[in-house]
C-alpha positions in Angstrom: 4.7 27.6 -8.6 6.4 24.5 -10.2 6.7 22.8 -6.8 3.0 23.5 -6.1 1.9 22.1 -9.4 4.1 19.0 -8.8 2.6 18.4 -5.4 -0.9 18.8 -6.9 -0.1 16.2 -9.5 1.1 13.8 -6.9 -2.1 14.3 -4.8 -4.3 13.7 -7.9 -2.3 10.5 -8.8 -2.7 9.2 -5.2 -6.4 9.9 -5.2 -6.8 8.1 -8.6 -4.9 5.1 -7.3 -7.1 4.9 -4.2 -10.3 5.2 -6.1 -9.3 2.5 -8.6 -8.2 0.1 -5.8 -11.5 0.6 -4.1 -13.5 0.0 -7.3 -11.4 -3.2 -7.8 -12.2 -4.4 -4.3 -15.9 -3.6 -4.7 -16.3 -5.3 -8.1 -14.1 -8.3 -7.4 -16.0 -11.6 -7.0 -16.4 -13.4 -3.7 -15.9 -12.4 -0.1 -12.1 -13.2 -0.1 -10.9 -9.7 -0.8 -12.9 -8.2 2.0 -11.4 -10.7 4.5 -8.0 -9.9 3.1 -8.4 -6.1 3.5 -9.8 -6.7 7.0 -6.8 -8.8 7.9 -4.4 -6.2 6.7 -6.2 -3.4 8.6 -6.4 -5.7 11.8 -2.6 -6.3 11.5 -1.9 -2.6 11.2 -4.0 -1.8 14.2 -2.5 -4.6 16.2 1.1 -3.5 15.4 0.2 0.1 16.2 -1.2 -0.7 19.6 1.6 -3.2 20.4 4.1 -0.4 19.9 
């Protein structure tokens, strides 16, 4: 029971972090953050397919 509750707490914390990061990206000014996020995703995809 304790392990289940601990895992549930971790999942809730991860979801909260993801939601706050997305809100920050949406509300931040300029187009720079979108290019930065796109560059990170493109790098991850390139490294995945290069493997």
